[in-house]
C-alpha positions, 0 to 999 in steps of 0.5 A, a space after each residue: 551588596 551582592 557577592 558575585 564570583 566570576 570564574 575564569 576558564 582555561 588559561 584565562 584570568 581577570 581580563 576575561 571579566 574586565 567589562 563585567 567587573 567594572 560595570 556591575 554593581 556587586 562585590 566581584 570575586 575572580 578566582 585564580 586557579 593557579 597550578 591546580 590540576 583538577 576541577 574539584 580542587 578548583 571548586 574547593 579553593 573557591 568554596 574555602 574563600 567564598 562568602 556565606 552566600 553568593 552568585 556564581 558564574 563560570 565561563 568555559 572551564 569556569 562553568 565546569 568548576 561552577 558545577 562542582 562548587 554547586 555540587 559541594 555547596 549548593 545551599 550557598 549558591 543564590 544563582 548560577 551562570 553557565 557561559 560558553 560551557 558544557 556539562 558532559 565528560 571529555 569528547 572523543 579525541 579531545 586529549 589528542 587535540 589538547 596535547 598537541 596544543 601543549 606541545 606547541 606551547 612547550 616548544 614555541 611558547 604560549 603566545 604562539 600556541 595562543 595564535 593557533 588556539 584563538 582561531 576557534 575561540 572567537 567569531 571569524 570576523 573578530 580575528 582581524 580585531 587587533 585589540 581583542 586578539 592582543 588582549 586574549 593573547 596577552 592573557 594566555 602569555 601570562 600563563 606558563 606551559 606548566 599551568 596549561 598542562 595542569 589545567 588540561 589534566 583538570 579538563 580531561 578528568 572533569 566530572 560529568 555534570 549531566 546528572 547534576 542539571 536537574 538538581 539545580 533549583 536556584 535561578 540559572 543563566 545559560 549564555 553563549 555566543 551563537 557562533 561558539 565553535 567550541 561549546 555550541 548553542 545546542 549544548 546550551 539549549 540542552 542544559 537550559 532545558 534540563 535546569 528548572 529555573 533557567 534563562 537562555 541568552 544567545 549573544 549574536 555575532 559572537 564566538 566562545 570568548 563572549 565576555 570579551 567579544 561582546 562585553 556590553 551585551 554579556 554584561 547587560 544580560 548579567 545585570 538583567 538576570 541578577 536584578 531578577 534574583 
């Protein structure tokens, strides 16, 4: 059976991959970044426990981690999926925005921070979807402010993976929500254009949290791609 590593993003855990883990016919591995505070350290932890050969898919910050896993162990990666992510270094003023959210988390709690954070993370129409929003907020609340701080440090010091894109020769699935306000479609089009054997999939009526917002559509895209490997 295929070994499939699904890498969660910032403050995310197994819940972000619930539908995919239940539906796909594969040996599913979902890493937990814990308190690791660098993208390379997260990648090393995955490589250490990974099977000899595997398919690797990362969502959001997990895509950043996936780049580093590929950089360090490319001969073991059968295929790579990059979901709602980007390859470049930190953006201008990114540190200010992330630290503002961290202060809210420390002062008012993780759920209160999540209520603000989620407004940009999902399609606007889904903000009035209690089951979805509660699932995201519950996931965030399972993390502590110290873990949030560690993951922010990891993101702010992330390696620039832009030059890595042309080196990816295995099949790649580049996927995002059309209305992703955090990692926009244009970024994904650039990544797909730079990777030789890539497939670009756009999930309609969907924001940044694609695997939870449109789980069936994302799973279908993953299944179709995996069967082509």
